[in-house]
RODO-2510 file (C-alpha; in nm, 4 decimals, decimal comma):
residues 565
     n   res          X          Y          Z
     1     l    10,2248    13,7463    12,2387
     2     f     9,9020    13,7528    11,9937
     3     f     9,6727    13,4095    11,8936
     4     n     9,3225    13,4529    11,6615
     5     v     9,0486    13,2425    11,6417
     6     d     8,9427    13,0969    11,3181
     7     q     8,5825    13,0216    11,2902
     8     p     8,5018    12,9530    11,6633
     9     r     8,2120    12,7553    11,8078
    10     i     8,0746    12,8283    12,1394
    11     y     7,8696    12,6112    12,3551
    12     s     7,6836    12,5774    12,6360
    13     p     7,8800    12,4413    12,9114
    14     s     7,6173    12,1093    12,9211
    15     k     7,6678    12,0716    12,4998
    16     y     8,0415    12,1377    12,5942
    17     s     8,0376    11,8015    12,8581
    18     e     7,8138    11,6669    12,6173
    19     i     8,0685    11,6105    12,3063
    20     s     8,4192    11,6405    12,5236
    21     d     8,3206    11,2943    12,6101
    22     k     8,3109    11,1698    12,2995
    23     l     8,5757    11,0342    12,0877
    24     i     8,5394    11,2443    11,7212
    25     p     8,6094    11,0751    11,3903
    26     v     8,8400    11,3063    11,1426
    27     y     8,8430    11,2456    10,8007
    28     p     9,0379    11,3268    10,4793
    29     l     8,8358    11,5945    10,3692
    30     t     8,9178    11,7872    10,0317
    31     k     8,8224    12,1873     9,9158
    32     g     8,4867    12,3643    10,0129
    33     l     8,4041    11,9799    10,2883
    34     s     8,4298    12,0384    10,6196
    35     n     8,5017    11,7176    10,9310
    36     d     8,1138    11,8358    10,9929
    37     t     7,9854    11,8014    10,7068
    38     m     8,1648    11,4204    10,6368
    39     s     8,0708    11,3589    10,9941
    40     k     7,7072    11,4467    10,8968
    41     y     7,7283    11,2655    10,5997
    42     t     7,8087    10,9242    10,7152
    43     q     7,5814    10,8960    11,0358
    44     m     7,3079    10,9137    10,7644
    45     a     7,4241    10,6863    10,4887
    46     f     7,4587    10,4462    10,8055
    47     e     7,1119    10,4977    10,9641
    48     k     6,9613    10,4611    10,5626
    49     c     7,2061    10,1473    10,4951
    50     g     7,3811    10,0341    10,8140
    51     k     7,0909     9,7356    10,8787
    52     r     7,1380     9,6205    10,4649
    53     l     7,5453     9,5218    10,5794
    54     n     7,5259     9,1521    10,5359
    55     e     7,6950     8,9505    10,8606
    56     v     7,9182     8,6848    10,7044
    57     l     8,0824     8,5817    10,9866
    58     s     7,8647     8,3092    11,1772
    59     p     7,7563     8,4157    11,5634
    60     e     7,9627     8,0855    11,7098
    61     l     8,2763     8,2369    11,5234
    62     l     8,2295     8,6082    11,6165
    63     k     8,1238     8,4973    12,0240
    64     k     8,4558     8,2286    11,9743
    65     r     8,6833     8,5149    11,8425
    66     g     8,5094     8,7921    12,0693
    67     l     8,4617     9,0217    11,7248
    68     p     8,1905     9,2215    11,7194
    69     d     7,9310     9,2617    11,4405
    70     i     7,9430     9,3917    11,1155
    71     i     7,6465     9,6810    11,2473
    72     t     7,8086     9,7494    11,4989
    73     t     8,2169     9,7343    11,3970
    74     v     8,1253    10,0091    11,1047
    75     s     7,9298    10,2153    11,3774
    76     d     8,2418    10,2020    11,5841
    77     m     8,4434    10,3247    11,2895
    78     h     8,2570    10,6062    11,2816
    79     r     8,0934    10,7169    11,6446
    80     p     8,3037    10,4509    11,9132
    81     t     8,0941    10,4941    12,2213
    82     s     8,4048    10,4601    12,3535
    83     d     8,8116    10,3874    12,3235
    84     n     8,7314     9,9979    12,3701
    85     a     8,5056    10,0103    12,1028
    86     l     8,6969    10,1732    11,8533
    87     y     8,9348     9,8701    11,9348
    88     r     8,7605     9,6272    11,8732
    89     a     8,6198     9,7360    11,5537
    90     k     8,9354     9,7807    11,4438
    91     k     9,0180     9,4399    11,5189
    92     r     8,7087     9,3193    11,3482
    93     i     8,8364     9,4859    11,0592
    94     a     9,1618     9,3073    11,0999
    95     y     9,1182     9,0183    11,1140
    96     e     8,8440     8,9779    10,8145
    97     e     9,1329     9,0707    10,5963
    98     f     9,3327     8,8461    10,7311
    99     l     9,0960     8,5955    10,7728
   100     w     9,0886     8,6317    10,3201
   101     y     9,4503     8,6809    10,2335
   102     c     9,4983     8,3395    10,4944
   103     f     9,2022     8,1223    10,2645
   104     a     9,4437     8,2643     9,9819
   105     i     9,7043     8,1636    10,0278
   106     k     9,5542     7,8051    10,1039
   107     q     9,3739     7,7428     9,7643
   108     n     9,6622     7,8726     9,6093
   109     s     9,9095     7,6581     9,7590
   110     s     9,8045     7,4092     9,6034
   111     e     9,9543     7,5672     9,2548
   112     v    10,3282     7,5097     9,3986
   113     l    10,5586     7,2759     9,2316
   114     k    10,3457     7,2142     8,9036
   115     k    10,5061     7,1157     8,6070
   116     t    10,5565     7,2127     8,2827
   117     e    10,7142     7,1039     7,9493
   118     v    10,6460     7,4637     7,7777
   119     n    10,8885     7,6321     7,9868
   120     k    11,1330     7,3608     8,0491
   121     y    11,4351     7,5238     7,9942
   122     i    11,7898     7,4183     7,9194
   123     p    12,1095     7,5711     8,0948
   124     v    12,3237     7,8721     7,9414
   125     a    12,6466     7,9457     7,9207
   126     d    12,5790     8,3766     7,9332
   127     t    12,4259     8,3163     8,2831
   128     k    12,7608     8,1946     8,4049
   129     r    12,9763     8,4011     8,1975
   130     l    12,7521     8,7623     8,2968
   131     t    12,8390     8,6147     8,7017
   132     e    13,2254     8,6180     8,5652
   133     k    13,1881     8,9491     8,4176
   134     l    13,0943     9,1712     8,6918
   135     p    13,2900     9,3522     8,8872
   136     f    13,1985     9,2581     9,2116
   137     k    13,1702     8,8891     9,3553
   138     l    12,8001     8,7362     9,4596
   139     t    12,8074     8,6085     9,7885
   140     k    12,7163     8,2874     9,8721
   141     p    12,3337     8,3382     9,9217
   142     q    12,3008     8,4977     9,6219
   143     i    12,4753     8,2230     9,4189
   144     e    12,2415     7,9765     9,6092
   145     t    11,9436     8,1633     9,4885
   146     y    12,0027     8,1768     9,1030
   147     k    12,0775     7,7885     9,1183
   148     t    11,7737     7,7294     9,2843
   149     i    11,5762     7,9250     9,0130
   150     e    11,8226     7,7898     8,7492
   151     k    11,7082     7,4310     8,9006
   152     e    11,3875     7,4045     8,9125
   153     t    11,3635     7,6067     8,5829
   154     c    11,5242     7,3086     8,3789
   155     e    11,3164     7,0519     8,5517
   156     g    11,0673     7,1534     8,4284
   157     t    10,8932     7,2889     8,7731
   158     v    10,6851     7,6195     8,7269
   159     l    10,8468     7,8225     8,9370
   160     n    10,6268     8,0366     9,2108
   161     r    10,9495     8,1773     9,4388
   162     l    10,9473     8,5050     9,6878
   163     i    11,3273     8,5861     9,7162
   164     q    11,3670     8,8085    10,0780
   165     g    11,6340     9,0178    10,0791
   166     d    11,7234     9,2988    10,3159
   167     v    11,7812     9,6264    10,1864
   168     g    12,1103     9,6078     9,9145
   169     s    12,1127     9,2875     9,9603
   170     g    12,1408     9,2397     9,5795
   171     k    11,8146     9,0794     9,4670
   172     t    11,8221     9,2970     9,1657
   173     i    12,0649     9,1198     9,0268
   174     v    11,9754     8,8369     9,0117
   175     a    11,6295     8,8715     8,8667
   176     i    11,8590     8,9371     8,5982
   177     l    12,0503     8,6066     8,5893
   178     a    11,6970     8,4177     8,5833
   179     l    11,5645     8,7330     8,2707
   180     l    11,8873     8,6238     8,1446
   181     l    11,7920     8,2681     8,1413
   182     c    11,4603     8,3461     8,0634
   183     v    11,5791     8,5578     7,7058
   184     c    11,8568     8,2641     7,5664
   185     n    11,5524     8,0046     7,5590
   186     g    11,4433     8,1887     7,3017
   187     k    11,1326     8,3254     7,5744
   188     q    11,0200     8,6628     7,6462
   189     g    11,0404     8,8088     8,0634
   190     a    10,8302     9,1096     8,1594
   191     f    10,9308     9,2534     8,5043
   192     m    10,7247     9,4577     8,6884
   193     a    10,8003     9,7680     8,9105
   194     p    10,5287     9,9256     9,1782
   195     t    10,6346    10,3428     9,0066
   196     e    10,7645    10,4304     8,7237
   197     v    11,1516    10,5920     8,9138
   198     l    11,1500    10,1807     9,0157
   199     a    11,0857    10,0989     8,6769
   200     t    11,2893    10,3550     8,4795
   201     q    11,5824    10,2843     8,7768
   202     h    11,5579     9,9348     8,6158
   203     f    11,5478     9,9873     8,2548
   204     n    11,8619    10,1851     8,2489
   205     k    11,9993     9,9571     8,4477
   206     i    11,9580     9,6880     8,2484
   207     s    12,0166     9,8375     7,9200
   208     e    12,3420     9,9481     8,0137
   209     m    12,4371     9,5970     8,1197
   210     t    12,3240     9,4868     7,7784
   211     k    12,5960     9,7017     7,5992
   212     e    12,8569     9,6729     7,8091
   213     y    12,8526     9,2707     7,8681
   214     g    12,7503     9,2154     7,5765
   215     l    12,3953     9,0686     7,6519
   216     p    12,0516     8,9394     7,4635
   217     f    11,8103     9,1606     7,5966
   218     k    11,6238     9,3203     7,3882
   219     a    11,4269     9,5735     7,6525
   220     a    11,1713     9,8280     7,6462
   221     l    10,9864    10,0395     7,9669
   222     l    10,6831    10,0789     7,9735
   223     t    10,5193    10,3055     8,2018
   224     g    10,1672    10,4760     8,1980
   225     s    10,3201    10,8197     8,1748
   226     l    10,4637    10,6882     7,7380
   227     s    10,2441    10,8528     7,5117
   228     a     9,9862    10,6501     7,2751
   229     k    10,2017    10,5868     7,0203
   230     a    10,4884    10,4836     7,2258
   231     k    10,2905    10,2251     7,3847
   232     r    10,1303    10,0913     7,0714
   233     e    10,5109    10,0740     6,9296
   234     v    10,6083     9,8269     7,2857
   235     y    10,2571     9,6459     7,2103
   236     e    10,4100     9,5307     6,8832
   237     s    10,6934     9,4690     6,9922
   238     l    10,5734     9,2227     7,2480
   239     l    10,3188     9,0988     7,0027
   240     n    10,6036     8,9704     6,7187
   241     g    10,8979     8,9028     7,0090
   242     s    11,1108     9,1466     6,8446
   243     v    11,0814     9,2713     7,2051
   244     n    11,2342     9,0104     7,4310
   245     l    11,2239     9,1842     7,8133
   246     v    10,9651     9,4199     7,8624
   247     i    11,0324     9,6637     8,2283
   248     g    10,7804     9,8409     8,3398
   249     t    10,4976     9,9160     8,6101
   250     h    10,0905     9,8624     8,6576
   251     a    10,1245     9,9441     8,2390
   252     l    10,2047     9,5696     8,2494
   253     l     9,8536     9,4966     8,3835
   254     e     9,6328     9,7140     8,0352
   255     d     9,4703     9,4187     7,7904
   256     p     9,6309     9,5587     7,5012
   257     v     9,9624     9,4380     7,6394
   258     k    10,0283     9,0512     7,4680
   259     f    10,3057     8,8795     7,4401
   260     k    10,4624     8,6562     7,2093
   261     d    10,5480     8,3420     7,4404
   262     l    10,5621     8,5269     7,8127
   263     s    10,7710     8,2799     8,0533
   264     m    10,9001     8,4348     8,3085
   265     v    10,7845     8,7595     8,5024
   266     v    10,9543     8,9343     8,8215
   267     t    10,7532     9,1942     9,0429
   268     d    10,9197     9,4081     9,2142
   269     e    10,8385     9,5613     9,5795
   270     q    10,5756     9,2904     9,4936
   271     h    10,3988     9,3533     9,8454
   272     r    10,2843     9,6793     9,6358
   273     f    10,0537     9,4960     9,3725
   274     g     9,7166     9,2537     9,4725
   275     v     9,7133     8,9076     9,4180
   276     e     9,4730     8,9896     9,0882
   277     q     9,6744     9,2026     9,0121
   278     r     9,9981     8,9793     8,9725
   279     k     9,8146     8,6462     8,8492
   280     k     9,6474     8,9202     8,5894
   281     l     9,9965     8,9427     8,3977
   282     t    10,1160     8,5737     8,4843
   283     l     9,7963     8,4470     8,3028
   284     k     9,9062     8,6815     7,9514
   285     g    10,1001     8,3131     7,8690
   286     e    10,1232     7,9764     8,0066
   287     d    10,3114     7,7886     8,2607
   288     v    10,4545     8,1361     8,3675
   289     h    10,7385     8,1419     8,5792
   290     t    10,6659     8,3555     8,8963
   291     i    10,8981     8,5312     9,0900
   292     v    10,8416     8,7421     9,3642
   293     m    11,1028     9,0319     9,5248
   294     s    11,0231     9,1403     9,8870
   295     a    11,3061     9,4036    10,0739
   296     t    11,0322     9,4227    10,3939
   297     p    11,1546     9,1889    10,6958
   298     i    10,9303     8,9600    10,8506
   299     p    10,9479     8,8020    11,1665
   300     r    11,0103     8,3974    11,0936
   301     s    10,6611     8,3319    11,3328
   302     l    10,4173     8,5459    11,0922
   303     a    10,6571     8,5204    10,7613
   304     m    10,5534     8,0620    10,7712
   305     i    10,1725     8,2116    10,7513
   306     l    10,2280     8,5495    10,5191
   307     y    10,4980     8,3396    10,2824
   308     g    10,2156     7,9738    10,3085
   309     g    10,1911     7,9626     9,8972
   310     m    10,5422     8,0162     9,7721
   311     q    10,8779     7,8912     9,8529
   312     v    11,0953     8,1271     9,9809
   313     c    11,4840     8,2322     9,9400
   314     v    11,6677     8,4629    10,1866
   315     i    11,9667     8,6167    10,0970
   316     d    12,0972     8,7690    10,4530
   317     e    12,4260     8,8195    10,3176
   318     l    12,5330     9,2284    10,2200
   319     p    12,8031     9,2573     9,9271
   320     a    13,1450     9,2972     9,9947
   321     n    13,2312     9,6154     9,9061
   322     r    12,9507     9,7328    10,1047
   323     l    13,0478     9,9218    10,4381
   324     p    12,7528     9,8894    10,7671
   325     i    12,5908    10,1858    10,7781
   326     k    12,7158    10,4222    11,1347
   327     n    12,4262    10,5058    11,3080
   328     a    12,3009    10,8133    11,5179
   329     l    12,0245    10,8234    11,7650
   330     v    11,9954    11,2100    11,8651
   331     d    11,7518    11,5151    12,0299
   332     v    11,7015    11,8083    11,8365
   333     n    11,9975    11,9456    12,0266
   334     y    12,2164    11,7946    11,7650
   335     r    12,0679    11,9680    11,4652
   336     q    12,2920    12,2269    11,3748
   337     s    12,6104    11,9460    11,3824
   338     a    12,3966    11,7355    11,1766
   339     y    12,3265    11,9766    10,9765
   340     a    12,7081    12,0807    10,9457
   341     f    12,8187    11,7011    10,8606
   342     i    12,5886    11,6797    10,5456
   343     k    12,7512    12,0008    10,4595
   344     k    13,0421    11,9518    10,4617
   345     e    12,9744    11,5348    10,3264
   346     v    12,8334    11,7371     9,9965
   347     e    13,1386    11,9650     9,9968
   348     a    13,3234    11,6043     9,9483
   349     s    13,1060    11,5142     9,7098
   350     h    12,8826    11,3342     9,7870
   351     q    12,5204    11,4066     9,8567
   352     a    12,2687    11,3853    10,1109
   353     y    11,8863    11,3308    10,2079
   354     v    11,6549    11,4206    10,5393
   355     i    11,3082    11,2710    10,5415
   356     c    10,9728    11,4390    10,7437
   357     p    10,6764    11,3154    10,8577
   358     m    10,4786    11,5760    10,6835
   359     i    10,4486    11,7183    10,2997
   360     e    10,2986    12,0823    10,4319
   361     p    10,2509    12,2464    10,8054
   362     g     9,9560    12,0920    10,9117
   363     v     9,7533    12,0543    11,2914
   364     m    10,0507    11,8376    11,4274
   365     e    10,2353    12,1782    11,4907
   366     d    10,5171    11,9251    11,6116
   367     l    10,6170    11,8029    11,2999
   368     e    10,8481    11,8985    11,0605
   369     n    10,7032    11,9186    10,6672
   370     v    10,9669    11,9506    10,3828
   371     k    10,8173    12,2327    10,2086
   372     d    10,9300    12,4489    10,5323
   373     y    11,2006    12,2392    10,6328
   374     g    11,3587    12,2536    10,2693
   375     k    11,3342    12,6642    10,3182
   376     m    11,4911    12,6417    10,6344
   377     l    11,7970    12,3289    10,5566
   378     s    11,8281    12,6288    10,2595
   379     e    11,9569    12,9068    10,4154
   380     k    12,0870    12,7476    10,6751
   381     l    12,3783    12,5818    10,3961
   382     g    12,3945    12,8482    10,1703
   383     d    12,3027    12,8663     9,8151
   384     k    12,5820    12,6399     9,6866
   385     i    12,4460    12,3399     9,8162
   386     r    12,1839    12,2511     9,5893
   387     i    11,8627    12,1393     9,7687
   388     a    11,5413    12,0292     9,6204
   389     i    11,2012    11,8864     9,7783
   390     l    11,0113    11,5675     9,6861
   391     h    10,6566    11,3930     9,7582
   392     g    10,3526    11,2743     9,7134
   393     k    10,1433    11,5303     9,5994
   394     m    10,3119    11,6657     9,2871
   395     k    10,2855    11,5090     8,9498
   396     g    10,4521    11,1888     8,8455
   397     k    10,7018    11,3607     8,5731
   398     e    10,8215    11,6237     8,8201
   399     k    10,8860    11,3176     9,0609
   400     n    11,0745    11,1270     8,8559
   401     e    11,2978    11,4095     8,6948
   402     i    11,4054    11,5540     9,0406
   403     m    11,5366    11,1713     9,1114
   404     e    11,6246    11,1339     8,7709
   405     n    11,8326    11,4621     8,8895
   406     f    11,9173    11,3189     9,2066
   407     a    12,0731    10,9969     9,0704
   408     a    12,2768    11,2335     8,8416
   409     g    12,4217    11,4662     9,0572
   410     n    12,2455    11,7679     9,0234
   411     i    12,1120    11,7836     9,3473
   412     d    12,3365    11,8002     9,6943
   413     v    12,0048    11,7384     9,9314
   414     l    11,6680    11,5871     9,8354
   415     v    11,4496    11,6507    10,1273
   416     s    11,1429    11,3988    10,1261
   417     t    10,8758    11,2881    10,2344
   418     t    10,9339    10,8838    10,2653
   419     v    10,8305    10,8019     9,9425
   420     i    11,1747    10,7261     9,8584
   421     e    11,1592    10,4578    10,0604
   422     v    11,1259    10,1674     9,7517
   423     g    11,4372    10,0925     9,6229
   424     i    11,5383    10,4044     9,4653
   425     d    11,9224    10,3474     9,4237
   426     v    12,1698    10,6204     9,4403
   427     p    12,5475    10,4959     9,5864
   428     n    12,6170    10,8752     9,5967
   429     a    12,4471    10,9608     9,8870
   430     t    12,6348    10,8809    10,2290
   431     v    12,3873    11,0820    10,4698
   432     m    12,0203    11,0292    10,5906
   433     m    11,8827    11,2228    10,8418
   434     i    11,5238    11,1114    10,9533
   435     e    11,3350    11,3760    11,1573
   436     n    11,0839    11,3380    11,4280
   437     a    11,1857    10,9314    11,3581
   438     e    10,9510    10,8653    11,6990
   439     r    10,6878    10,8963    11,4385
   440     f    10,8265    10,6312    11,2073
   441     g    10,7619    10,2554    11,2577
   442     l    11,0936    10,0468    11,3121
   443     a    11,0208     9,8667    11,0094
   444     a    10,9980    10,2170    10,8472
   445     l    11,3088    10,3230    10,9451
   446     h    11,5046    10,0521    10,8233
   447     q    11,3812    10,0978    10,5213
   448     i    11,4313    10,4580    10,4602
   449     r    11,8049    10,4064    10,5806
   450     g    11,8491    10,1441    10,3225
   451     r    11,8128    10,4485    10,0703
   452     v    12,2638    10,4588    10,1630
   453     g    12,4439    10,2370    10,1996
   454     r    12,4775    10,1449     9,8365
   455     g    12,8592    10,2588     9,7015
   456     k    13,1822    10,1567     9,8094
   457     d    13,2059    10,4984    10,0895
   458     q    13,1262    10,5087    10,4231
   459     s    12,8008    10,5737    10,4949
   460     f    12,5851    10,7690    10,8211
   461     c    12,2241    10,7183    10,9430
   462     i    12,1428    11,0023    11,1338
   463     f    11,7519    10,9828    11,3972
   464     v    11,6767    11,2275    11,5238
   465     d    11,4091    11,2229    11,8531
   466     t    11,2257    11,4495    11,9169
   467     t    11,0241    11,2674    12,2465
   468     r    11,2347    11,2942    12,5573
   469     s    11,1095    10,9205    12,6764
   470     e    11,3093    10,6560    12,7706
   471     k    10,9969    10,4130    12,6078
   472     t    11,0742    10,5850    12,2325
   473     k    11,4182    10,6017    12,3564
   474     k    11,4840    10,1990    12,3761
   475     r    11,2989    10,1491    12,0630
   476     l    11,5018    10,3326    11,8349
   477     g    11,7961    10,2127    12,0056
   478     v    11,7008     9,8697    11,8138
   479     v    11,7074    10,0187    11,4921
   480     a    12,0306    10,2627    11,5349
   481     n    12,1802     9,9833    11,6754
   482     s    12,1364     9,6760    11,4187
   483     n    12,1675     9,6644    11,0462
   484     n    11,9900     9,3761    10,9912
   485     g    11,6547     9,4323    10,9377
   486     f    11,5273     9,0359    11,0526
   487     e    11,6093     9,0866    11,3658
   488     i    11,5145     9,4322    11,3996
   489     a    11,1557     9,3763    11,2918
   490     e    11,1627     9,0421    11,4935
   491     a    11,2738     9,2586    11,8109
   492     d    11,0107     9,5343    11,6735
   493     l    10,7326     9,2865    11,7431
   494     k    10,8485     9,1436    12,0908
   495     m    10,8859     9,4515    12,2424
   496     r    10,5358     9,6381    12,0820
   497     g    10,3312     9,2476    12,1847
   498     p    10,0736     9,1348    11,9379
   499     g     9,8219     9,3439    11,9715
   500     e     9,9458     9,6514    12,0857
   501     m     9,8739     9,9894    11,8964
   502     s    10,1823    10,1840    11,8346
   503     g    10,0604    10,5317    11,6747
   504     t    10,3742    10,4984    11,4849
   505     l    10,4110    10,5930    11,0498
   506     q    10,3803    10,2569    10,9381
   507     s    10,5571    10,2099    10,5683
   508     g    10,2825    10,0705    10,4101
   509     d    10,4979     9,7878    10,3379
   510     s    10,2561     9,5167    10,5164
   511     g    10,0919     9,5001    10,1834
   512     f     9,7402     9,5199    10,3693
   513     v     9,4700     9,7254    10,3137
   514     f     9,3863     9,8186    10,6890
   515     a     9,5037     9,5777    10,8685
   516     d     9,9424     9,5742    11,1011
   517     l    10,1259     9,3085    11,0177
   518     y    10,3111     9,4204    11,3860
   519     e    10,0081     9,6295    11,6222
   520     d     9,7200     9,3203    11,4410
   521     a     9,9702     8,9802    11,4542
   522     d     9,7756     8,8197    11,7347
   523     m     9,4165     8,8537    11,4540
   524     l     9,6371     8,6792    11,1979
   525     y     9,7842     8,4135    11,4005
   526     i     9,4231     8,3132    11,4808
   527     a     9,2631     8,3810    11,1490
   528     n     9,5555     8,1888    10,9824
   529     e     9,3763     7,8897    11,1739
   530     d     9,0294     7,9545    11,0795
   531     a     9,0717     7,9754    10,7252
   532     g     9,3043     7,6842    10,7720
   533     a     9,0502     7,4701    10,9451
   534     l     8,7627     7,6650    10,6581
   535     f     9,0235     7,5591    10,3521
   536     a     9,0065     7,1965    10,4875
   537     d     8,5859     7,1653    10,5260
   538     d     8,4676     7,3637    10,1755
   539     p     8,8431     7,3844     9,9860
   540     d     8,5771     7,5966     9,6964
   541     l     8,3821     7,7618     9,9680
   542     s     8,0945     7,6024     9,7581
   543     k     7,8367     7,4786    10,0805
   544     s     7,5459     7,6113    10,1088
   545     e     7,5390     7,7598    10,4345
   546     n     7,9380     7,9007    10,3309
   547     a     7,6751     8,1023    10,0374
   548     a     7,7656     8,4293    10,2406
   549     l     8,1651     8,3901    10,3166
   550     s     8,1719     8,2775     9,9251
   551     k     8,0501     8,5919     9,7622
   552     r     8,2278     8,7775    10,0116
   553     y     8,5429     8,6357     9,8976
   554     n     8,4317     8,6427     9,5545
   555     e     8,4253     9,0531     9,6160
   556     v     8,6817     9,0873     9,7961
   557     q     8,8853     8,9502     9,5056
   558     n     8,7455     9,1292     9,2371
   559     a     8,7910     9,4308     9,4393
   560     g     9,1808     9,4382     9,3832
   561     y     9,1673     9,4012     9,7996
   562     l     9,3567     9,0612     9,8225
   563     r     9,7502     9,2034     9,8789
   564     t    10,0291     8,9887     9,9737
   565     i    10,3478     9,0043    10,1171
***
């Protein structure tokens, strides 16, 4: 057995002892740029500009909350003197992000239950006819949620509602009913999704329903990959009113997008959009009704803070025709049996996903990666099984083509990173196998699992734990023993406890840039308390002593960093 050492560095014993005791930052790099170079330049930048960093939090507040000042924070993020220094620096950044978010919630809550005459609806028979024609019965929470939307819009209340429902609970059909109410009142609606794959999926679904049930939708799709000519055609159709429903991505936010009479905006997976982004779309009309949908399960104690500025409807019941997913938590010795099971399901005309935490081989060699796994699985399953890979480094067009082929049944097994996590609906997929499950947060695992179990056939999820840790086995057992996202979220928070650093890969669904809902829950509680006190004392941040706070708050808003759950 031979080893090669690439680009070795030789240190004296004393120098090695000095550097080995330090925490060394690891930066994301590009070709031709080394970690040493990045470290050198960040240090130079800090030495030159660090003292210019403006502290916006008062000394009293920092002392009360046990947080470092901004200069110490930035220094310790890049060159921490200890594990505790790094921990405190991360907590300071999380606290400030939560503070601005909670303050924005306090400000926006004053707009709840605003009245309108411009967008006051009347009930229509079309929505009832559609529910009667559907091949499935709506659940009680679905019916109640739509009735709430209908009641408020017909009373002249400007809708500001969040529909929170577990994966596969049927939020989209409720949104379609709401948009149908909108267009039947002679108005225009917009349906915004975070990815082209998801936007296209919604567009195709609504187009099929329009044709099958004779709905009055005149829908158009607007995404970034459309040609300039196709975009102009959509712009013109929205402005002259010949299109009454547009489904799209961030492209809907562009300045050329103007409406004749925009009345309702639905945002899917809304945590993927900034507060200002969502607001920009609603400002394209007058008194626009807002519906946002989230499949992110949030513990109730956190949800009371995070959803403070919105009225919430919860869809907590799965459709009657859905069979509960059968779960298995296994170790690496089960892999061969799992491959045989996947092959058996494919031969029964079903499809499967395999999720890996990495795209390609990296420093962490114990983690499975999509590229190598795809090749290995092709050898294991044979030429007759059609396998494809999918990951975030692919271009949008290529990702769309792969997902479209998978949805059409032209791919049997999709080996992917978590890019498939968001809202993809392939009812024929019945197996989800998640490699290195211990590397993911429980919320992420639940969201990934939600890609199966969307059809009438029995579905299965296999969690592969590559550790031999009893603690990890207990944690993963939470998601393996429950299909209820809200139960899992509560258990995850309870098991970790606010402030515990888990080291797992989160799904990104917290919607925050730096803070993590679970690891930094302690910071959220106190940031919400401090934001409330600040808002009560100075709701517009107009007092002279809050000038620095006001400036930073505006900077955060303008930069699009204010996220929402």
